[in-house]
PDB file as gemmi writes it, atoms N, CA and C in Angstrom:
CRYST1    1.000    1.000    1.000  90.00  90.00  90.00 P 1                      
ATOM      1  N   MET A   1       7.710   2.248   9.051  1.00  0.00           N  
ATOM      2  CA  MET A   1       6.404   2.387   9.666  1.00  0.00           C  
ATOM      3  C   MET A   1       7.029   1.848  10.946  1.00  0.00           C  
ATOM      4  N   SER A   2       6.566   2.672  11.882  1.00  0.00           N  
ATOM      5  CA  SER A   2       6.873   2.250  13.663  1.00  0.00           C  
ATOM      6  C   SER A   2       5.297   1.753  13.312  1.00  0.00           C  
ATOM      7  N   ASP A   3       5.009   0.726  14.310  1.00  0.00           N  
ATOM      8  CA  ASP A   3       3.464   0.299  14.792  1.00  0.00           C  
ATOM      9  C   ASP A   3       3.503   0.801  16.519  1.00  0.00           C  
ATOM     10  N   ASP A   4       4.005   2.179  16.687  1.00  0.00           N  
ATOM     11  CA  ASP A   4       3.560   2.916  17.351  1.00  0.00           C  
ATOM     12  C   ASP A   4       2.540   3.940  16.931  1.00  0.00           C  
ATOM     13  N   GLU A   5       3.253   4.235  15.530  1.00  0.00           N  
ATOM     14  CA  GLU A   5       2.911   5.319  14.666  1.00  0.00           C  
ATOM     15  C   GLU A   5       1.130   5.403  14.350  1.00  0.00           C  
ATOM     16  N   ASP A   6       0.581   5.845  14.778  1.00  0.00           N  
ATOM     17  CA  ASP A   6      -0.918   6.088  14.431  1.00  0.00           C  
ATOM     18  C   ASP A   6      -1.261   6.564  12.872  1.00  0.00           C  
ATOM     19  N   ILE A   7      -1.140   5.687  12.076  1.00  0.00           N  
ATOM     20  CA  ILE A   7      -1.406   6.043  10.639  1.00  0.00           C  
ATOM     21  C   ILE A   7      -2.778   6.505  10.268  1.00  0.00           C  
ATOM     22  N   THR A   8      -3.340   6.302  11.314  1.00  0.00           N  
ATOM     23  CA  THR A   8      -4.937   7.083  10.717  1.00  0.00           C  
ATOM     24  C   THR A   8      -5.224   8.136  11.085  1.00  0.00           C  
ATOM     25  N   ARG A   9      -4.440   8.761  11.933  1.00  0.00           N  
ATOM     26  CA  ARG A   9      -4.713   9.994  12.543  1.00  0.00           C  
ATOM     27  C   ARG A   9      -5.216  11.046  11.662  1.00  0.00           C  
ATOM     28  N   HIS A  10      -4.959  11.203  10.549  1.00  0.00           N  
ATOM     29  CA  HIS A  10      -5.250  11.960   9.430  1.00  0.00           C  
ATOM     30  C   HIS A  10      -6.699  12.271   9.119  1.00  0.00           C  
ATOM     31  N   TYR A  11      -7.032  10.777   9.221  1.00  0.00           N  
ATOM     32  CA  TYR A  11      -8.841  10.501   8.994  1.00  0.00           C  
ATOM     33  C   TYR A  11      -9.227  11.046  10.456  1.00  0.00           C  
ATOM     34  N   HIS A  12      -9.308  10.243  11.248  1.00  0.00           N  
ATOM     35  CA  HIS A  12      -9.750  10.994  12.784  1.00  0.00           C  
ATOM     36  C   HIS A  12      -9.190  12.533  13.391  1.00  0.00           C  
ATOM     37  N   GLY A  13      -8.252  13.352  12.685  1.00  0.00           N  
ATOM     38  CA  GLY A  13      -7.896  14.576  13.719  1.00  0.00           C  
ATOM     39  C   GLY A  13      -7.508  14.338  14.679  1.00  0.00           C  
ATOM     40  N   GLY A  14      -7.285  13.743  15.192  1.00  0.00           N  
ATOM     41  CA  GLY A  14      -6.566  13.240  17.003  1.00  0.00           C  
ATOM     42  C   GLY A  14      -8.078  12.927  17.686  1.00  0.00           C  
ATOM     43  N   ASP A  15      -9.279  12.493  17.040  1.00  0.00           N  
ATOM     44  CA  ASP A  15     -10.045  12.448  18.098  1.00  0.00           C  
ATOM     45  C   ASP A  15      -9.738  11.799  19.149  1.00  0.00           C  
ATOM     46  N   LYS A  16      -9.971  12.517  20.644  1.00  0.00           N  
ATOM     47  CA  LYS A  16      -9.664  11.943  21.649  1.00  0.00           C  
ATOM     48  C   LYS A  16      -9.895  10.048  21.508  1.00  0.00           C  
ATOM     49  N   HIS A  17     -11.098   9.794  21.273  1.00  0.00           N  
ATOM     50  CA  HIS A  17     -11.218   8.150  21.403  1.00  0.00           C  
ATOM     51  C   HIS A  17     -10.627   7.299  20.487  1.00  0.00           C  
ATOM     52  N   SER A  18     -10.114   7.811  18.996  1.00  0.00           N  
ATOM     53  CA  SER A  18      -9.764   7.160  18.603  1.00  0.00           C  
ATOM     54  C   SER A  18      -7.999   7.034  19.025  1.00  0.00           C  
ATOM     55  N   VAL A  19      -7.411   8.482  19.863  1.00  0.00           N  
ATOM     56  CA  VAL A  19      -6.324   8.242  20.164  1.00  0.00           C  
ATOM     57  C   VAL A  19      -6.206   7.240  21.111  1.00  0.00           C  
ATOM     58  N   GLU A  20      -7.250   7.279  21.610  1.00  0.00           N  
ATOM     59  CA  GLU A  20      -7.281   6.391  23.044  1.00  0.00           C  
ATOM     60  C   GLU A  20      -7.056   5.027  22.629  1.00  0.00           C  
ATOM     61  N   ALA A  21      -7.822   4.557  21.449  1.00  0.00           N  
ATOM     62  CA  ALA A  21      -7.792   3.396  21.114  1.00  0.00           C  
ATOM     63  C   ALA A  21      -6.592   2.772  20.434  1.00  0.00           C  
ATOM     64  N   HIS A  22      -5.921   3.672  19.936  1.00  0.00           N  
ATOM     65  CA  HIS A  22      -4.468   3.045  18.932  1.00  0.00           C  
ATOM     66  C   HIS A  22      -3.734   3.084  20.342  1.00  0.00           C  
ATOM     67  N   ALA A  23      -3.656   3.639  21.104  1.00  0.00           N  
ATOM     68  CA  ALA A  23      -2.623   3.531  22.217  1.00  0.00           C  
ATOM     69  C   ALA A  23      -2.817   2.662  23.023  1.00  0.00           C  
ATOM     70  N   THR A  24      -3.799   1.959  23.659  1.00  0.00           N  
ATOM     71  CA  THR A  24      -4.443   1.102  24.575  1.00  0.00           C  
ATOM     72  C   THR A  24      -4.467  -0.129  23.641  1.00  0.00           C  
ATOM     73  N   THR A  25      -4.553  -0.463  22.425  1.00  0.00           N  
ATOM     74  CA  THR A  25      -4.027  -1.764  21.371  1.00  0.00           C  
ATOM     75  C   THR A  25      -2.935  -2.294  21.215  1.00  0.00           C  
ATOM     76  N   PRO A  26      -2.425  -2.912  22.022  1.00  0.00           N  
ATOM     77  CA  PRO A  26      -0.812  -3.319  22.226  1.00  0.00           C  
ATOM     78  C   PRO A  26      -0.813  -4.111  20.744  1.00  0.00           C  
ATOM     79  N   ALA A  27       0.414  -3.518  20.350  1.00  0.00           N  
ATOM     80  CA  ALA A  27       1.170  -3.525  19.180  1.00  0.00           C  
ATOM     81  C   ALA A  27       1.148  -4.797  18.362  1.00  0.00           C  
ATOM     82  N   ALA A  28       1.015  -5.998  19.315  1.00  0.00           N  
ATOM     83  CA  ALA A  28       1.571  -7.414  19.122  1.00  0.00           C  
ATOM     84  C   ALA A  28       0.083  -8.002  18.243  1.00  0.00           C  
ATOM     85  N   VAL A  29      -0.922  -7.186  19.024  1.00  0.00           N  
ATOM     86  CA  VAL A  29      -2.069  -7.513  18.776  1.00  0.00           C  
ATOM     87  C   VAL A  29      -2.494  -6.969  17.337  1.00  0.00           C  
ATOM     88  N   ARG A  30      -2.189  -5.120  16.936  1.00  0.00           N  
ATOM     89  CA  ARG A  30      -2.474  -4.550  15.529  1.00  0.00           C  
ATOM     90  C   ARG A  30      -1.624  -5.501  14.617  1.00  0.00           C  
ATOM     91  N   ALA A  31      -0.666  -6.458  14.938  1.00  0.00           N  
ATOM     92  CA  ALA A  31       0.317  -6.784  14.231  1.00  0.00           C  
ATOM     93  C   ALA A  31      -0.852  -8.412  14.055  1.00  0.00           C  
ATOM     94  N   THR A  32      -1.068  -8.991  14.695  1.00  0.00           N  
ATOM     95  CA  THR A  32      -1.895 -10.027  14.599  1.00  0.00           C  
ATOM     96  C   THR A  32      -2.934  -9.791  13.524  1.00  0.00           C  
ATOM     97  N   GLN A  33      -3.983  -8.846  14.392  1.00  0.00           N  
ATOM     98  CA  GLN A  33      -4.933  -8.285  12.700  1.00  0.00           C  
ATOM     99  C   GLN A  33      -4.283  -7.707  11.886  1.00  0.00           C  
ATOM    100  N   ARG A  34      -3.166  -7.267  11.313  1.00  0.00           N  
ATOM    101  CA  ARG A  34      -2.836  -7.016  10.226  1.00  0.00           C  
ATOM    102  C   ARG A  34      -2.632  -8.094   9.495  1.00  0.00           C  
ATOM    103  N   GLU A  35      -2.129  -9.305  10.077  1.00  0.00           N  
ATOM    104  CA  GLU A  35      -1.489 -10.360   9.692  1.00  0.00           C  
ATOM    105  C   GLU A  35      -2.659 -10.980   8.948  1.00  0.00           C  
ATOM    106  N   ALA A  36      -3.859 -11.291   9.929  1.00  0.00           N  
ATOM    107  CA  ALA A  36      -5.605 -11.841   9.463  1.00  0.00           C  
ATOM    108  C   ALA A  36      -5.879 -11.135   8.070  1.00  0.00           C  
ATOM    109  N   ALA A  37      -5.751  -9.370   8.141  1.00  0.00           N  
ATOM    110  CA  ALA A  37      -6.215  -9.302   7.510  1.00  0.00           C  
ATOM    111  C   ALA A  37      -5.306  -9.311   5.700  1.00  0.00           C  
ATOM    112  N   ARG A  38      -4.269  -9.177   5.729  1.00  0.00           N  
ATOM    113  CA  ARG A  38      -3.306  -9.891   4.776  1.00  0.00           C  
ATOM    114  C   ARG A  38      -3.920 -10.888   4.110  1.00  0.00           C  
ATOM    115  N   LYS A  39      -3.949 -12.273   5.043  1.00  0.00           N  
ATOM    116  CA  LYS A  39      -4.170 -13.514   4.675  1.00  0.00           C  
ATOM    117  C   LYS A  39      -5.412 -13.448   3.982  1.00  0.00           C  
ATOM    118  N   PHE A  40      -6.371 -12.776   4.500  1.00  0.00           N  
ATOM    119  CA  PHE A  40      -7.674 -12.607   3.789  1.00  0.00           C  
ATOM    120  C   PHE A  40      -7.692 -12.512   2.617  1.00  0.00           C  
ATOM    121  N   ILE A  41      -7.025 -11.043   2.175  1.00  0.00           N  
ATOM    122  CA  ILE A  41      -6.928 -10.800   0.789  1.00  0.00           C  
ATOM    123  C   ILE A  41      -6.369 -11.427   0.026  1.00  0.00           C  
ATOM    124  N   GLU A  42      -4.889 -11.467   0.482  1.00  0.00           N  
ATOM    125  CA  GLU A  42      -4.301 -12.961  -0.026  1.00  0.00           C  
ATOM    126  C   GLU A  42      -5.105 -13.619  -0.595  1.00  0.00           C  
ATOM    127  N   ALA A  43      -5.715 -14.370   0.182  1.00  0.00           N  
ATOM    128  CA  ALA A  43      -6.945 -15.787   0.020  1.00  0.00           C  
ATOM    129  C   ALA A  43      -7.756 -15.149  -1.193  1.00  0.00           C  
ATOM    130  N   CYS A  44      -8.179 -14.016  -1.294  1.00  0.00           N  
ATOM    131  CA  CYS A  44      -9.057 -13.540  -2.646  1.00  0.00           C  
ATOM    132  C   CYS A  44      -8.402 -13.320  -3.971  1.00  0.00           C  
ATOM    133  N   GLY A  45      -7.242 -13.558  -3.743  1.00  0.00           N  
ATOM    134  CA  GLY A  45      -6.625 -13.292  -4.843  1.00  0.00           C  
ATOM    135  C   GLY A  45      -6.845 -12.253  -5.792  1.00  0.00           C  
ATOM    136  N   LEU A  46      -6.917 -12.223  -7.285  1.00  0.00           N  
ATOM    137  CA  LEU A  46      -6.860 -11.366  -8.085  1.00  0.00           C  
ATOM    138  C   LEU A  46      -8.413 -10.693  -8.036  1.00  0.00           C  
ATOM    139  N   HIS A  47      -9.328 -11.254  -7.534  1.00  0.00           N  
ATOM    140  CA  HIS A  47     -10.672 -10.674  -7.129  1.00  0.00           C  
ATOM    141  C   HIS A  47     -10.091  -9.495  -6.149  1.00  0.00           C  
ATOM    142  N   GLY A  48      -9.290  -9.664  -5.511  1.00  0.00           N  
ATOM    143  CA  GLY A  48      -9.437  -8.413  -4.108  1.00  0.00           C  
ATOM    144  C   GLY A  48     -10.236  -8.634  -3.048  1.00  0.00           C  
ATOM    145  N   ALA A  49     -10.285  -7.947  -2.269  1.00  0.00           N  
ATOM    146  CA  ALA A  49     -11.015  -7.911  -1.038  1.00  0.00           C  
ATOM    147  C   ALA A  49     -11.317  -6.334  -1.019  1.00  0.00           C  
ATOM    148  N   THR A  50     -12.721  -6.308  -0.416  1.00  0.00           N  
ATOM    149  CA  THR A  50     -12.986  -5.003   0.485  1.00  0.00           C  
ATOM    150  C   THR A  50     -12.857  -4.885   2.003  1.00  0.00           C  
ATOM    151  N   CYS A  51     -12.387  -3.716   2.430  1.00  0.00           N  
ATOM    152  CA  CYS A  51     -12.767  -3.694   4.008  1.00  0.00           C  
ATOM    153  C   CYS A  51     -14.122  -4.109   4.211  1.00  0.00           C  
ATOM    154  N   ASP A  52     -15.179  -3.581   3.492  1.00  0.00           N  
ATOM    155  CA  ASP A  52     -16.355  -3.951   3.933  1.00  0.00           C  
ATOM    156  C   ASP A  52     -16.648  -5.632   4.048  1.00  0.00           C  
ATOM    157  N   GLU A  53     -15.973  -6.338   2.809  1.00  0.00           N  
ATOM    158  CA  GLU A  53     -16.431  -7.963   2.718  1.00  0.00           C  
ATOM    159  C   GLU A  53     -15.218  -8.559   3.962  1.00  0.00           C  
ATOM    160  N   TYR A  54     -13.957  -7.809   3.979  1.00  0.00           N  
ATOM    161  CA  TYR A  54     -12.897  -8.722   5.372  1.00  0.00           C  
ATOM    162  C   TYR A  54     -14.096  -8.280   6.542  1.00  0.00           C  
ATOM    163  N   GLU A  55     -14.891  -7.660   6.966  1.00  0.00           N  
ATOM    164  CA  GLU A  55     -15.689  -7.403   8.546  1.00  0.00           C  
ATOM    165  C   GLU A  55     -16.588  -7.876   8.001  1.00  0.00           C  
ATOM    166  N   VAL A  56     -17.504  -8.567   7.155  1.00  0.00           N  
ATOM    167  CA  VAL A  56     -18.644  -9.500   7.397  1.00  0.00           C  
ATOM    168  C   VAL A  56     -18.027 -10.601   7.480  1.00  0.00           C  
ATOM    169  N   VAL A  57     -16.528 -11.024   7.108  1.00  0.00           N  
ATOM    170  CA  VAL A  57     -16.186 -12.401   6.792  1.00  0.00           C  
ATOM    171  C   VAL A  57     -15.262 -12.913   8.079  1.00  0.00           C  
ATOM    172  N   SER A  58     -14.964 -12.032   9.015  1.00  0.00           N  
ATOM    173  CA  SER A  58     -14.130 -11.821  10.535  1.00  0.00           C  
ATOM    174  C   SER A  58     -14.759 -11.140  11.308  1.00  0.00           C  
ATOM    175  N   GLY A  59     -15.541 -10.524  11.382  1.00  0.00           N  
ATOM    176  CA  GLY A  59     -16.470 -10.283  12.560  1.00  0.00           C  
ATOM    177  C   GLY A  59     -15.608  -9.232  13.100  1.00  0.00           C  
ATOM    178  N   VAL A  60     -14.650  -8.404  12.237  1.00  0.00           N  
ATOM    179  CA  VAL A  60     -13.847  -7.454  12.864  1.00  0.00           C  
ATOM    180  C   VAL A  60     -14.598  -6.048  12.536  1.00  0.00           C  
ATOM    181  N   ARG A  61     -14.658  -5.209  13.866  1.00  0.00           N  
ATOM    182  CA  ARG A  61     -15.510  -4.113  13.707  1.00  0.00           C  
ATOM    183  C   ARG A  61     -15.206  -2.958  12.339  1.00  0.00           C  
ATOM    184  N   HIS A  62     -15.834  -2.243  11.668  1.00  0.00           N  
ATOM    185  CA  HIS A  62     -15.023  -1.500  10.814  1.00  0.00           C  
ATOM    186  C   HIS A  62     -13.662  -0.611  11.388  1.00  0.00           C  
ATOM    187  N   GLN A  63     -13.663   0.021  12.143  1.00  0.00           N  
ATOM    188  CA  GLN A  63     -12.901   1.036  12.589  1.00  0.00           C  
ATOM    189  C   GLN A  63     -11.580   0.161  12.794  1.00  0.00           C  
ATOM    190  N   THR A  64     -11.744  -1.110  12.828  1.00  0.00           N  
ATOM    191  CA  THR A  64     -10.382  -1.968  13.143  1.00  0.00           C  
ATOM    192  C   THR A  64      -9.903  -2.660  11.952  1.00  0.00           C  
ATOM    193  N   ALA A  65     -10.771  -2.935  11.129  1.00  0.00           N  
ATOM    194  CA  ALA A  65     -10.419  -3.384  10.203  1.00  0.00           C  
ATOM    195  C   ALA A  65     -10.042  -2.134   8.974  1.00  0.00           C  
ATOM    196  N   SER A  66     -10.534  -1.125   8.948  1.00  0.00           N  
ATOM    197  CA  SER A  66      -9.957  -0.259   8.300  1.00  0.00           C  
ATOM    198  C   SER A  66      -8.697   0.585   8.382  1.00  0.00           C  
ATOM    199  N   ALA A  67      -8.614   0.700   9.864  1.00  0.00           N  
ATOM    200  CA  ALA A  67      -7.485   0.839  10.633  1.00  0.00           C  
ATOM    201  C   ALA A  67      -6.068  -0.344  10.174  1.00  0.00           C  
ATOM    202  N   ARG A  68      -6.386  -1.469   9.897  1.00  0.00           N  
ATOM    203  CA  ARG A  68      -5.352  -2.272   9.483  1.00  0.00           C  
ATOM    204  C   ARG A  68      -5.301  -2.158   7.635  1.00  0.00           C  
ATOM    205  N   PHE A  69      -6.383  -2.204   7.229  1.00  0.00           N  
ATOM    206  CA  PHE A  69      -6.191  -2.066   5.910  1.00  0.00           C  
ATOM    207  C   PHE A  69      -5.024  -0.647   5.384  1.00  0.00           C  
ATOM    208  N   THR A  70      -5.168   0.044   6.286  1.00  0.00           N  
ATOM    209  CA  THR A  70      -4.628   1.532   5.828  1.00  0.00           C  
ATOM    210  C   THR A  70      -3.089   1.285   6.101  1.00  0.00           C  
ATOM    211  N   GLU A  71      -2.727   0.384   7.205  1.00  0.00           N  
ATOM    212  CA  GLU A  71      -1.375   0.177   7.526  1.00  0.00           C  
ATOM    213  C   GLU A  71      -0.953  -0.851   6.703  1.00  0.00           C  
ATOM    214  N   LEU A  72      -1.485  -1.728   6.038  1.00  0.00           N  
ATOM    215  CA  LEU A  72      -1.241  -2.366   4.616  1.00  0.00           C  
ATOM    216  C   LEU A  72      -0.697  -1.797   3.495  1.00  0.00           C  
ATOM    217  N   LYS A  73      -1.673  -0.882   3.298  1.00  0.00           N  
ATOM    218  CA  LYS A  73      -1.744  -0.100   2.151  1.00  0.00           C  
ATOM    219  C   LYS A  73      -0.080   1.051   2.364  1.00  0.00           C  
ATOM    220  N   LYS A  74      -0.208   1.480   3.649  1.00  0.00           N  
ATOM    221  CA  LYS A  74       0.841   2.506   3.666  1.00  0.00           C  
ATOM    222  C   LYS A  74       2.154   1.579   3.683  1.00  0.00           C  
ATOM    223  N   ALA A  75       2.184   0.529   4.409  1.00  0.00           N  
ATOM    224  CA  ALA A  75       3.729  -0.642   4.271  1.00  0.00           C  
ATOM    225  C   ALA A  75       3.769  -0.977   2.649  1.00  0.00           C  
ATOM    226  N   GLY A  76       2.866  -0.440   1.452  1.00  0.00           N  
ATOM    227  CA  GLY A  76       3.290  -1.354   0.425  1.00  0.00           C  
ATOM    228  C   GLY A  76       3.101  -2.493   0.205  1.00  0.00           C  
ATOM    229  N   VAL A  77       1.963  -3.204   1.071  1.00  0.00           N  
ATOM    230  CA  VAL A  77       1.583  -4.648   1.089  1.00  0.00           C  
ATOM    231  C   VAL A  77       0.472  -4.988   0.156  1.00  0.00           C  
ATOM    232  N   ILE A  78      -0.582  -4.183   0.081  1.00  0.00           N  
ATOM    233  CA  ILE A  78      -1.325  -3.991  -0.585  1.00  0.00           C  
ATOM    234  C   ILE A  78      -1.686  -3.037  -1.652  1.00  0.00           C  
ATOM    235  N   VAL A  79      -2.558  -3.268  -2.758  1.00  0.00           N  
ATOM    236  CA  VAL A  79      -2.884  -1.725  -3.730  1.00  0.00           C  
ATOM    237  C   VAL A  79      -4.285  -1.993  -3.965  1.00  0.00           C  
ATOM    238  N   GLU A  80      -4.674  -1.119  -4.234  1.00  0.00           N  
ATOM    239  CA  GLU A  80      -5.997  -0.713  -4.535  1.00  0.00           C  
ATOM    240  C   GLU A  80      -6.079  -1.271  -6.567  1.00  0.00           C  
ATOM    241  N   ILE A  81      -6.922  -1.776  -6.493  1.00  0.00           N  
ATOM    242  CA  ILE A  81      -7.114  -2.293  -8.003  1.00  0.00           C  
ATOM    243  C   ILE A  81      -8.414  -1.666  -8.897  1.00  0.00           C  
ATOM    244  N   GLY A  82      -9.602  -1.467  -8.002  1.00  0.00           N  
ATOM    245  CA  GLY A  82     -10.505  -1.074  -8.131  1.00  0.00           C  
ATOM    246  C   GLY A  82     -11.644  -0.769  -7.178  1.00  0.00           C  
ATOM    247  N   THR A  83     -12.969  -0.703  -7.722  1.00  0.00           N  
ATOM    248  CA  THR A  83     -13.913  -0.279  -6.775  1.00  0.00           C  
ATOM    249  C   THR A  83     -15.223  -1.110  -6.745  1.00  0.00           C  
ATOM    250  N   ARG A  84     -15.611  -1.499  -5.803  1.00  0.00           N  
ATOM    251  CA  ARG A  84     -17.128  -2.476  -5.452  1.00  0.00           C  
ATOM    252  C   ARG A  84     -17.896  -2.122  -4.324  1.00  0.00           C  
ATOM    253  N   ARG A  85     -19.059  -2.404  -4.641  1.00  0.00           N  
ATOM    254  CA  ARG A  85     -20.039  -1.803  -4.008  1.00  0.00           C  
ATOM    255  C   ARG A  85     -20.386  -2.501  -2.272  1.00  0.00           C  
ATOM    256  N   THR A  86     -20.409  -1.816  -1.648  1.00  0.00           N  
ATOM    257  CA  THR A  86     -20.629  -2.569   0.093  1.00  0.00           C  
ATOM    258  C   THR A  86     -21.761  -3.062   0.342  1.00  0.00           C  
ATOM    259  N   ARG A  87     -22.024  -3.522   1.421  1.00  0.00           N  
ATOM    260  CA  ARG A  87     -23.320  -3.906   1.508  1.00  0.00           C  
ATOM    261  C   ARG A  87     -24.474  -2.576   2.138  1.00  0.00           C  
ATOM    262  N   SER A  88     -23.676  -1.570   2.151  1.00  0.00           N  
ATOM    263  CA  SER A  88     -24.906  -0.285   2.140  1.00  0.00           C  
ATOM    264  C   SER A  88     -24.891   0.172   0.554  1.00  0.00           C  
ATOM    265  N   GLY A  89     -24.599  -0.162  -0.477  1.00  0.00           N  
ATOM    266  CA  GLY A  89     -24.210   0.293  -1.553  1.00  0.00           C  
ATOM    267  C   GLY A  89     -23.996   0.911  -2.166  1.00  0.00           C  
ATOM    268  N   LYS A  90     -22.713   1.326  -1.106  1.00  0.00           N  
ATOM    269  CA  LYS A  90     -21.567   2.550  -1.516  1.00  0.00           C  
ATOM    270  C   LYS A  90     -20.179   1.805  -2.198  1.00  0.00           C  
ATOM    271  N   GLY A  91     -19.632   2.911  -2.959  1.00  0.00           N  
ATOM    272  CA  GLY A  91     -18.068   2.228  -3.566  1.00  0.00           C  
ATOM    273  C   GLY A  91     -17.193   1.976  -2.582  1.00  0.00           C  
ATOM    274  N   ALA A  92     -16.622   1.008  -2.298  1.00  0.00           N  
ATOM    275  CA  ALA A  92     -15.419   0.923  -2.078  1.00  0.00           C  
ATOM    276  C   ALA A  92     -14.153   0.791  -2.527  1.00  0.00           C  
ATOM    277  N   GLY A  93     -13.242   0.634  -2.437  1.00  0.00           N  
ATOM    278  CA  GLY A  93     -11.453   0.159  -2.839  1.00  0.00           C  
ATOM    279  C   GLY A  93     -11.816  -1.041  -2.753  1.00  0.00           C  
ATOM    280  N   VAL A  94     -10.871  -2.123  -3.907  1.00  0.00           N  
ATOM    281  CA  VAL A  94     -10.735  -3.946  -3.925  1.00  0.00           C  
ATOM    282  C   VAL A  94      -9.258  -3.661  -3.896  1.00  0.00           C  
ATOM    283  N   PHE A  95      -8.963  -4.396  -2.969  1.00  0.00           N  
ATOM    284  CA  PHE A  95      -7.137  -4.758  -2.723  1.00  0.00           C  
ATOM    285  C   PHE A  95      -6.865  -5.628  -2.863  1.00  0.00           C  
ATOM    286  N   VAL A  96      -5.603  -5.784  -3.482  1.00  0.00           N  
ATOM    287  CA  VAL A  96      -4.794  -7.118  -3.657  1.00  0.00           C  
ATOM    288  C   VAL A  96      -3.344  -6.842  -3.314  1.00  0.00           C  
ATOM    289  N   ILE A  97      -2.796  -8.227  -2.579  1.00  0.00           N  
ATOM    290  CA  ILE A  97      -1.650  -8.360  -2.307  1.00  0.00           C  
ATOM    291  C   ILE A  97      -0.654  -7.678  -3.312  1.00  0.00           C  
ATOM    292  N   LEU A  98       0.082  -7.056  -3.022  1.00  0.00           N  
ATOM    293  CA  LEU A  98       1.200  -6.758  -4.186  1.00  0.00           C  
ATOM    294  C   LEU A  98       2.749  -7.494  -3.976  1.00  0.00           C  
ATOM    295  N   THR A  99       2.449  -7.932  -5.019  1.00  0.00           N  
ATOM    296  CA  THR A  99       3.821  -8.806  -5.015  1.00  0.00           C  
ATOM    297  C   THR A  99       4.621  -8.269  -6.302  1.00  0.00           C  
ATOM    298  N   ALA A 100       6.319  -8.885  -6.164  1.00  0.00           N  
ATOM    299  CA  ALA A 100       6.973  -8.912  -7.165  1.00  0.00           C  
ATOM    300  C   ALA A 100       6.491  -9.878  -8.316  1.00  0.00           C  
ATOM    301  N   PRO A 101       6.954  -9.267  -9.863  1.00  0.00           N  
ATOM    302  CA  PRO A 101       6.984 -10.388 -10.760  1.00  0.00           C  
ATOM    303  C   PRO A 101       7.659 -11.537 -10.886  1.00  0.00           C  
ATOM    304  N   PRO A 102       7.826 -12.427 -11.040  1.00  0.00           N  
ATOM    305  CA  PRO A 102       8.330 -14.014 -10.694  1.00  0.00           C  
ATOM    306  C   PRO A 102       9.990 -14.019 -11.257  1.00  0.00           C  
ATOM    307  N   ASN A 103      10.292 -13.267 -12.130  1.00  0.00           N  
ATOM    308  CA  ASN A 103      11.413 -13.033 -12.710  1.00  0.00           C  
ATOM    309  C   ASN A 103      12.056 -11.818 -12.188  1.00  0.00           C  
ATOM    310  N   SER A 104      11.547 -11.019 -11.008  1.00  0.00           N  
ATOM    311  CA  SER A 104      11.958  -9.920 -10.661  1.00  0.00           C  
ATOM    312  C   SER A 104      13.060 -10.589  -9.922  1.00  0.00           C  
ATOM    313  N   PRO A 105      14.308  -9.359  -9.979  1.00  0.00           N  
ATOM    314  CA  PRO A 105      15.690  -9.983  -8.921  1.00  0.00           C  
ATOM    315  C   PRO A 105      15.445  -9.721  -7.631  1.00  0.00           C  
ATOM    316  N   ASP A 106      14.385  -8.419  -7.284  1.00  0.00           N  
ATOM    317  CA  ASP A 106      14.213  -8.472  -5.821  1.00  0.00           C  
ATOM    318  C   ASP A 106      12.687  -9.018  -5.527  1.00  0.00           C  
ATOM    319  N   LYS A 107      12.487  -9.692  -4.650  1.00  0.00           N  
ATOM    320  CA  LYS A 107      10.936 -10.281  -4.438  1.00  0.00           C  
ATOM    321  C   LYS A 107      10.173  -9.715  -3.659  1.00  0.00           C  
ATOM    322  N   SER A 108      10.822  -8.644  -3.381  1.00  0.00           N  
ATOM    323  CA  SER A 108       9.988  -7.691  -2.139  1.00  0.00           C  
ATOM    324  C   SER A 108       9.012  -6.948  -2.664  1.00  0.00           C  
ATOM    325  N   ALA A 109       7.811  -6.702  -1.980  1.00  0.00           N  
ATOM    326  CA  ALA A 109       6.984  -6.788  -2.698  1.00  0.00           C  
ATOM    327  C   ALA A 109       6.868  -5.142  -2.513  1.00  0.00           C  
ATOM    328  N   ALA A 110       7.690  -4.489  -1.481  1.00  0.00           N  
ATOM    329  CA  ALA A 110       8.048  -2.899  -1.061  1.00  0.00           C  
ATOM    330  C   ALA A 110       8.341  -2.131  -2.408  1.00  0.00           C  
ATOM    331  N   THR A 111       9.341  -3.163  -2.925  1.00  0.00           N  
ATOM    332  CA  THR A 111      10.109  -2.243  -3.624  1.00  0.00           C  
ATOM    333  C   THR A 111       9.293  -1.952  -5.351  1.00  0.00           C  
ATOM    334  N   LEU A 112       8.378  -2.166  -5.489  1.00  0.00           N  
ATOM    335  CA  LEU A 112       7.074  -1.952  -6.556  1.00  0.00           C  
ATOM    336  C   LEU A 112       6.186  -1.220  -6.341  1.00  0.00           C  
ATOM    337  N   LYS A 113       6.028   0.105  -7.276  1.00  0.00           N  
ATOM    338  CA  LYS A 113       5.270   1.137  -7.147  1.00  0.00           C  
ATOM    339  C   LYS A 113       4.049   0.656  -7.866  1.00  0.00           C  
ATOM    340  N   GLN A 114       2.400   1.128  -7.608  1.00  0.00           N  
ATOM    341  CA  GLN A 114       1.681   0.778  -7.592  1.00  0.00           C  
ATOM    342  C   GLN A 114       1.364   0.794  -9.238  1.00  0.00           C  
ATOM    343  N   GLY A 115       1.669   1.672 -10.140  1.00  0.00           N  
ATOM    344  CA  GLY A 115       1.918   1.813 -11.410  1.00  0.00           C  
ATOM    345  C   GLY A 115       2.485   0.708 -11.924  1.00  0.00           C  
ATOM    346  N   GLU A 116       3.532  -0.279 -11.440  1.00  0.00           N  
ATOM    347  CA  GLU A 116       4.785  -1.214 -12.088  1.00  0.00           C  
ATOM    348  C   GLU A 116       3.457  -2.122 -11.726  1.00  0.00           C  
ATOM    349  N   LEU A 117       2.804  -2.536 -11.107  1.00  0.00           N  
ATOM    350  CA  LEU A 117       1.624  -3.824 -10.984  1.00  0.00           C  
ATOM    351  C   LEU A 117       1.436  -4.544 -12.394  1.00  0.00           C  
ATOM    352  N   PHE A 118       1.008  -3.577 -13.362  1.00  0.00           N  
ATOM    353  CA  PHE A 118       0.618  -4.423 -14.508  1.00  0.00           C  
ATOM    354  C   PHE A 118       1.392  -3.735 -15.714  1.00  0.00           C  
ATOM    355  N   ALA A 119       2.889  -3.516 -15.299  1.00  0.00           N  
ATOM    356  CA  ALA A 119       3.476  -2.503 -16.317  1.00  0.00           C  
ATOM    357  C   ALA A 119       3.928  -4.060 -17.108  1.00  0.00           C  
ATOM    358  N   GLU A 120       3.512  -3.402 -18.756  1.00  0.00           N  
ATOM    359  CA  GLU A 120       4.204  -4.267 -19.515  1.00  0.00           C  
ATOM    360  C   GLU A 120       5.706  -4.818 -19.809  1.00  0.00           C  
TER     361      GLU A 120                                                      
END                                                                             
């Protein structure tokens, strides 16, 4: 994934404000925001985290938090394991960090597919 690629484009359909927001947010800032979101999800362990929960704790706006979660999903860093209610009572995906099993010869999370997370 190129950090210049707007992977949320299909959500906003090329809305000029969303395109501008992506274009004017430096790649280093997006990377720092992504890492903060990743650390939060990791700290939540198997309980996982929703984007809404991250927004509450971090103070990050929904558009920013959602974009960073989407980037982490696309990169194979996080995986959705269920649903929980948001502050508004709507269902939201619950995400955990995708890691390789301890005895796996390849420790790269990106080598696992979602179905392999709980493989027997």
